[in-house]
N, C-alpha and C positions, 0 to 999 in steps of 0.2 A: 504494500500500500504506500502511496506517496502522500505528501501533505496536500497536494491538489485534490486527490480523491476525497479526503476527509472534508476539505472545505466545501466541495460540491455537495456532499451528502448532508452536511450540517445546515447548509442554506435551504434545504428542502423543508417540508413540513416536519415538525418535531416528532409527531407520532410515527411517521414513516422512518425517520432516523432511528428512533428507539427500536422499532421492529427490526430494522437492518442490523443495528448494533447487537441486539439479543441473538439474532440468527447467525450473523456472519463475523462480527468483530470479536465479541467476548470469547467465544469458544476457540478462536484461532490465534489469539495473542501468543507472542513468542515466549513470554515468561509470566508465570503466576507469582506475583510478589507477596501474596497473602493479604489479609485484612481487606478483602474485596477490592484489590488492586491488581491489575495486570499490565503488561508492557508489550507494545507492538513497535518494533523497530521501523524507522523510516530509512529507505535506501535511495541513493542517488545513482543514476546510471554511471557505471565506470568507477564508482567510489563505494567503499564499504558503508557501514551504518553512519548516518549523519545526524540522527536524532531519534526520538521516539514519541509515541503517544502513551501517556500514562492513563489507562482506561480504568475507571473506578465506578463503583456503585455508591450513589448518594444514600442518605438515611431513608429517603422515600422509595428506594429500590430502583430508581431510574439510573441509566448509565450516563456518565459524563466523561469528558477527557480533557487532559492538559497536554500541551505540546512542549517538548524541550528539544532544542537543537544543540548538538555537541560541538565543542571547540575542536575542530579538526579540518584538514584540507577538504574542501567541498562542502563543509558544514557551515558553521557560523563563527566568525571571529568573535571572541569574547562570549562564546556560548558556554554551556555546562561542561565542566571538567570531569572526564571519566578517570577515576583513580584506579579502577580495576575492571577488567572486562568480564572475568568469570570467577566467581559470581560478580555480577555488575554492582559497582559502587560509584555513585556520583557525588562530587564534593558539595554542590549547592543544594539547598532545599527546593522542593517543587511546590508551587502554589497554583492551584486551578483558579483561573480568573472567573470562571462561570459559577462555581459553587463554594469557593474559598477553602476547599480541601487542601491541607498543607502537611507536608512530611518529607522524608528523606528516603533515598534508595541506598540501602547499605547491605552488602553481602547478598545481593539478589532478593532482598526482602523490603517491604514497605514499613517504615518506622514513622508513626504519626509525630508531628511536631508538637511540642508542649507537653 
């Protein structure tokens, strides 16, 4: 999945996006981080992973996502720093701007902030 794919889906009707996310996104994520969080990598042609979607369930059960871009060639200068690939550890905290979900990715697991 690319960032453009997600943008196109999210711009559609919310109910259609939720149905798609339940059917296609949630079960196919690359990593189950625990605590109702999963991670789907974003790939750029000719480059390895350049970022990820942090897919999570809100308290009301709906699926939401935050996007993080990695500090890497082909990714985003001043992006998120990957400290370790396997299991994945990211230096900065992740904040979902849609629902304010906030936490860290440490040793391949979701650690809530606070």
